[in-house]
N, C-alpha and C positions, 0 to 999 in steps of 0.2 A: 635558542633566544634567551635571556634571563632579566626579569624585574627583579623590581626590591619589596618584601612584605609591609606588615604597618611596622613591626618592629625594626622595618633596617635591614635586615638581611636577606641576600639573594635569592630566589628563587625561579625553576624554570620554568616556561610556559608551552604548553603544546604547540611545537612545528605542525605547518599549513599541511593536511595528508594528499598527497593526492588525489585528482578527480574522479568520485566514484562512479558506477556505472549508475546509470539511469535506473529508477523501478519499471519502467517500459522494457528494457532494455532485459534488464533482469528474468521480469516475467518472460518474454519471449526467449529466452535463454530455458528457463527450465520446460521452457513446452515443446522446443525444441528436443530435449534430453527424453521427452515421454517418444516422441513422434516415434524417434529410432534413427537406423541414420538412411535406412528405403525410403522411408515415405516425408523425411528431413529436407530428403535432393530432391525428389520430386514437390514436395510445395513450394523450394527457393525456386524452380524450374519448371512449371507449369507447363507451358507450351511443348517441353520436351513429352509431359506425360498423353497432354492431348494426342505427340507421335505414337505414343505405344498403344492407347485406346485404338487411332486409325490401324496403327498395324494387326491389333490382335481383331478388328474387325474386318479388316483385307482375307485374314486367315479360315478368318471363320461363312466367309462371303466367297473365300475361291472353291469350297467343296458343293458338287452336284449328287443325291445318290440315281442314282438309273437303276430301272433294273428292266431285266427284260430286253425286248427290241421294241423299247421308248428311245426316239429318237431327237436329240434338242439344236438347236443350236444357240452354243455358249455366249457369243461374243455381243450381241445385246444385254446380256448377262452379268459380263466384264463390265460392259459401258455404266450402269445404274451399280455396279459395284463400286467405282471406282466415282463414278461422278457422287456417290454415298459417303466413302472417302473423305470427301474433299469440303463437303459440308459438315461431316463433322466437325472439320476444327475450327469451326466455329460456332461452336454447342455450346463454348464457356460463358461468353461475351452474350451471345442472342439466340438464350435456349429454347424458345418459343417459336421461334420461324426457323429452326434448323428440326423443332421438333413436328411439326404443321410437313415440311418440306420431305423430312422424311419416310415420313405415314404415306404420302402420295409416291414416294419411290418403291413404298412397298407392295402398293398395290401393284405396279407397273410391272416388277421386277416379278411378281404370284403371275401375271399374266403372261409374262413370257417365256417363263421355266416354272410351270405350273407344281416339277416336285424338287424345287429349292432347294437348297437345308438349310439355307441364312435366312427363313422368314422372321422378321418381328425383330433381327437380329441389331439393327442400326436404329431402331426405334428403341431399343434398351439403353443404350449409349446415352439417347436424345432424355427418356424419361430421367436417367441420372441426375446428368446436368438440370432440369427441372426443379427435383427432387432437392437437391442443392439450395437453392437460389431463392423458392417461393418456400410459404408456408404447406404444413403439410395438405390442410384440407384441400385447397386451390390443386398444389401438385397430385391428390390421388384422381379428382376428377375428371385431373388431363388423362393422368393415365388411361381413364374406359373410355375417356373422349380419343382420343389415339386410336384405341381400337377400332373405334365404331365404321370406317372404311377398309379395314380390310377385311372387317366381319362381314362388313354386309360382301362386298365380294363372295366369301366366301360360301355364304346360304342363299348368297340369290344366283350370282352368275358363273362360281366355278366350276369345272366338269372332272373330279376326280379321275384320273387314268386306272382305268379297271389294268394295267398292266403292272401297276407298281401298286395292286394290292395283292396282300398275301391269300394262298388260296385255304379254303374254311376259316378264314380273320374275318373281321372287321364289315359291315359296306359301306358303301360310299360315304353314305350319309352321317353313319357312328362316326366314319374318321373325322369328316368334317367336324362334327361340335367337336367332337375331342381337344382337335386344333384349335380351336374357338378359345375352347376354354385352357388349354394350356397359354393361349397367347394371352388371353385374359389376366391371368394369373403370374408370368412372365413380366408386364407390363406395370401389373401391381408391386410385384418384387421389385424391379429396380425402383421404382421411385423411394419402396421404401429403404433399399440401401440407401439413395439417393440424404431422405429427408434423416438419417439416423447419422451418415457425416453430417450433414447441418445442423442438427443437434449436439453434435458432440462438439464443430468450430465454435458456436453460438456459447456453450455453454464452458470455456478453453476462451474467451472474450470474454465472457462476464469473470473469471478469475483473471485476468490479468487488469478490467477495470475495477473490480474487487482488489487485490493488491496496490492500486495506484490510487484507489479511495485509502486505502489503511496506512500509508504514507504521507498523504498531505495528511491525515487529520491527525500521525504524528506527527505529523513536524507541525503541526497548527500547536498543541499540546506541547511541545518541546520550545516554541516560542513565544506562547506562554508563561511557560516555565524562566523561561530565560529573562522574559521582561519583567516578573517578579523578582528575581536575580540582580536587571538592573534598581528597580527601586533600592533596595536591599545596597546594596553599591554606593548608590550615590546616596542616599539620605544618611546611612552611614557616616560616609566619608563626609561630606560636605558638614553635617552637623559637629562633626567634630573637629574640623579647621576651623569655622567659625566660634565654638567654646577656644581652639588653643588661641587665636586669634585677636578674641577680647584679653584672654588671659597676656598672652604678652605684648598687651597694652599698657594694660594694667602694670607690668613688671617692670618696664625695656625702660623706667629710668632711675628706681632703685634699685634692678639686679642688673643690668646688660646680659653678665653672663646665661645669668638665669634662660631671661628673655632669647636669647641665641640659640642657645637648646630647644625650646620652643616653637620656634620658625624653623629648625632643623623638622622637627616633630609633625610640621606640616606641611614644609614640603615634601616629606615622606608618603604621608598618608596621601598630601594629593597626586605621586608620582604613583602609588599602590592602586589609586581610583580609577586614576586615566590607563592602565596597563590593562586593570578588568572590564574595564568600559568599551578599550580597543580590542578583548577578546571576543567581549558579548556582541559589538556591534559584525565583528567577521563571521561568527557566526547568521546571525540575520541576515549578512549581504550571500553566504555560501547557502543554494539551494539545495546542497547535499543535505545538510543539515549535521555537521562536523558538531560533536561537542568537544570548544573550547574554552567554554564558559568559568568562570572561575568554581572551583569545589573545593571549597575549605572544610573543614572534621573537625571533632574536639581535640585534633591534636595543635589546634593555633589556636585555644580556647586562652590560652595564656596570654596570647598575644592581644587576643580583643579585649578581655580584662585591661591588661598593659596599656593600652591604646586610651580605653576610657578612665583610668587614672590618669595619663598625663592630660588627658582635658579638664582635669577638675575634679571626678566624681567618686566618693570616699566607699571604694569597693568593697566588699570582703566576700570572700570564694572558697565554695564547698563541695565536694564532689566525694555521696557514701555510694557503693558499691561498687561491682568491677567494671574497667572502659566499655569503650564500645566500638573500640575504632575497626572492628570487626565486621558493622554494618555502616560505612561509607552514609548511604542515603540516610541512616537516623542521625548519623552523628551529621550531617549536612543540615537538619531539618533542627537538630537541638542548636548548634551552630547561631543557624538564622534566629531563630526565637530570641534566643538570649540578647543578639547585638539586636536586634529591632525592640525588643524592651527597655534594654540601654541607651540604645539611640532615643525612644521619648522620653526619658528621665531626663536625659543631656537635657531634650532642645524643650519641654516645658514643665518642669521643674523647679522648683525656686527653695532657696533654703537649703538643702540637703544635705544634710552631716550624716548618713549614713544610704548604702546601698547594700544588700543582700544576694546574692546572685547562690541557689542551694540548688544543685543534681542529687535524685536519689535513684539511684536505679537497682531494680529488683527484682529480675528472671525472673525470679520464684513461681512470682504474682504474678509477672507478664508487663508489672507495668517500669510508668519510667517517669519519674515528678522534673516540671523544672518549676520553682521559685524566683522571681525577679519584684520583691520588695523597695522600697525606700519612704523616708518620712520627711516627704519633703510637702513646702506648703501648698504649692501649685494644683492643679491636675489637667488630665490630657482634656484641649477644648476642639472640640472634633472641628471645631471653624479657625483653629489655624492650621490645620492640614487635612487634606483628601480623602482620611478615613484609610487608606490601600494597607498601611503597619498591619493595621490588629486583621483586618481579612482577612492577610497574606498569614499571619502566622497559624488563625483558624484550616484554613483550607491544607496549610503545609499538617496542620494537626490531626486532619480527617484521614489523609494517606496512610494513615496508626492507627485508625479507629481513634482519636484522640477527642478533646475538649481542649479549649483555652477560657479561664474566662480574664476579665483584665476590666478593673473600677478599682476605685477610693477605695483606704478600711477607715475603719470606723474610728482608729486613736489618729487617723490623719496620712496623708501619705497614699501611694498607690502599688499596689498588689496586680504582679499578670503571673497568674498557674497554669500549666500547662500540663496534662497527662495526657499518656500516649500510652499505646498497647504495641507495643512492638512483633508480638507475636503475629497481630491481623494487621500487620503491613505488605507493600506490594511485592 
């Protein structure tokens, strides 16, 4: 797609890019890469993970250590194990209810099979789910409470099988106490693992939210920048068009050919302004924040000066020092400051016979000086404008730790002086 610049030359404009992925999706993709293949799969298929947990519990609950001639009936034990496995399928959605049911099942299991090797295993999975879903303090309290039924049974009702005790080993009371301690430690450890996973997921979510907020702030900042660009485009173009129209009205009868040239310049300026506004408005409509706004630089300075000359300003332009083409952002800042200064001269000054534009680039001292002065008799009247022009120049200069002074000169006319420090820019 091509448009016409202010000198009437064709220039390319950026085509609309493909819709970029949302910030939320990019953050999720980044988190998925951190998880790895296995964890990513189970995160995407939580019910399959539940089945894996149930299978692990069934393997743990299928073994019962038997010593000597101690005889047990495994049928009730397997029924309780299967019932606990079914209950575990709901641990993700109803962790507290599942924990309460499993705590009762563990007491029944120990009563049916006093030497069952899987005592407390189902509770561990239930406590992990509690630790993942709830805050650490109540989760650890629940870990202690979940051990109360089994602890009370072990201390008050449980009879340790004598045939199961090793010869010369600890007594039944000591073995029971050790079992209680191990059970409490296992419960706390299960909650700790769940709390660690919960904290990791919360941190991951905070990072995603931070990425979204950061993108939104960047989008707002970019839109503010675009709004300033819109002000520069509209204010400059309309001011030039009004000045050219007034000139055409004066010379149309005396010199029709010259009036035709002025009208052609008006047409070119209007088309350029419309093209720039379309690109700016296209960015405002695009939630992806693609940068398609006009980006003139110092290479366009000649066209800018010529445009104001056509509008009637007697401009002399001088530049000292090396060019600044290698820094597009700095070049844009210089361009906009000069453009705004000349627009104010054209809009407010009267009886102007000389306008001087001076650019002095001194990389050794890290200074870039922009001076625009005129000898007109008018003064910048705040009542005539919204006051955004000078403020906009000051904001641009701050990006390079610079200052902008604008005011009347003692000998008459108006002076705009901007001093930038390119080395301290963004």
